[in-house]
N, C-alpha and C positions, 0 to 999 in steps of 0.2 A: 151351725158349725158343721164343717165337713169332717167326718171320721173315717178311718180306715180300719176295717175289721179283718183280722188274720184268720184264714180257714185253710182247710185242705179240700181236695176235690170231694172226698167223702163228706165233709161238713157242708160243702155247697149243695150236694145231692140231698142231704137231709134238710137243709134250708128250703130247697125247692120243693120238697115233698111236704114239709109243714108250713111253709110260708113265713117262717121266722129263723132268724139267726140266734141260736142259743136261747137260754131261759133267763139269763141275767144273774148277778151283774156280769156284764160282758166287757172284756178287755178290748179297747181299740187304741187307735193312735190318731193324734191330731196335732195342730200347730198350737204348742203350749209356750209359755214364757221361756221355759228351760230349753226347749227345742230352738226357739228364736236366738237365744244367747249362744247355744252350742254351735249353731250353723252360721251365725253372724251375717244375717241377711235380711233385708226388708222386703225382698221380692216374694209375694205370697206364693207364686207358682213354684219357686224353688223351695220354699218351706213345706208346701204341700207334698212335693216330690220327696223331700226328706222324711215326712211323716209316712208316706207310702212305703219307702225303703225300710223304715223301722217295723212296719207292719208285715213286710215281706220276710224280714228276719224272724219275726215272731211266728210266721206261718212255718218257716223252716224248723223252728223249735217244736211246733205241733207235730210236724212229720217225724221229728226225732223221738218225741214222746210216744208216738204210736208205731215206731219203727219195728219193734218186735211183733206186733200184732198181725200184720199182713204184708210180707215182703213182696208179694206179687202186686200190691196196689200201686197205681200210678203215683209217682212222686213229683208233683208240681206245686209250687207255692201259689196260693190264691189269696187275693185280698178284695174285699167288698168295700166300695166307697159309698158312703151315704150321707145325706144332709140331715142333721137332727137339731131339735131345738136346744139352745144353749143350756137350758134348765135340765135337760135329759143326760147331761154329761157332768161327772164329778171327777175331782182329782183324787188319786189315791193317797195313802199316807205319806207325808213329807213332800207333797207336790202341791202346786197351786195352778189355778187357771186364770185367764184374763179377768180382772176385776175382783178376784178373791182378796179378802182382807188378810187372810193368813199368809205369812211370808215363808212358807215351807220351801225346802230346797229339793232339788233333784239330782243328787250327786251321783247316783247309780247310772252309768252310761246306758246300761241295757234297758232302762225305763224311760229314756228321753221320749217325750212325746205321748207317753202312756196315759190314758184316761179310763174311766169306767162308765159304762152305760148302765143305769139302774135296772132296767127291765129288758125283755126281749126286743129285738129290732125286727120290725116287719120287713121281709124281703121286698115288698112293694116300695119301701123307702130308699131302696138302693138306687144310686145314680149310675154306677157302672161296676164292672167286675174286671179285675186284673189277674191274669193267669200266665204262668210260664208256657212257652211253646214246647212242642215235643222235643226239639233238639236240646233243651235245657235239661231234660230228665236225667241223663247220666251224671251231669255235674251236680244236680240237686241230690240225687241219691248218694253220690260221694260226699257231699257236704253234710247230709243227714248223719252219715257213718263217722264223719270227722268232728262233728260239733262238740261232743263232750271233751275230746282232747284239745280242741281249740280253746274252749272255755277254761281248761287247766293251763293254758299258757303255751301250748305247743305251736310254734310258729309255722311248721309245715302243714299242720292240720288247719290252721287259720288261713293259709293260702288256699287249701282246698275249699274252705267255706267261702272265701272271697271269689273263687271261681264261679260259684252258683250266683253270687251277687253281681257278677259281670253280666249276667243275662237280664235283659229288660223284661219286665212283665208286659204282656200284650193287653190292650184295652178291648173290652167286649161290652156291648150294650146288654142290658138286663134281659132283653127278649132272646138272646143268645144262650142263656143259661141252660135250657133244655139240651142244646147241642154239646155243651161243655161236659154236662154230667152223664150224658148218654141215654139211651132208651130204657124205659122202665122206671125212671126215677121221677 
């Protein structure tokens, strides 16, 4: 199963240093039944793009959660795509995966496509990394600042968040990670 793990550049640097993404359970995004139903498509490429987009929004939330920590840090959304065994992925409460007997629902739109990885994910399992370009930084920073208001229903703030989502994440081979995180990582 292809999963999309949301990170930040600092998180990617840490993964590069340790060789692992997190310690588990690790939140990721994948093509789940609820995502298929929400997106209403049978095209796997479109569905995977939707899962990637969900992970990009989660990356924006990670940036917002750490926004007060270091305002000088580069604000770019980061998503690591990896192929994992189906057994390594589980559904969270109220969710179900393909073939699960439980008929949970996924009513919360924010959790569409969300899955849990039981343990750490070795960076060597990564297939690719998706990162914002430098020209997206201003819009991503503005979206980080507007996210709480957007979550509260502010339409103007939602428009700012949507401005960040208008930027396509760039694709990088895993061999390019050292260049993305900079020297010394």
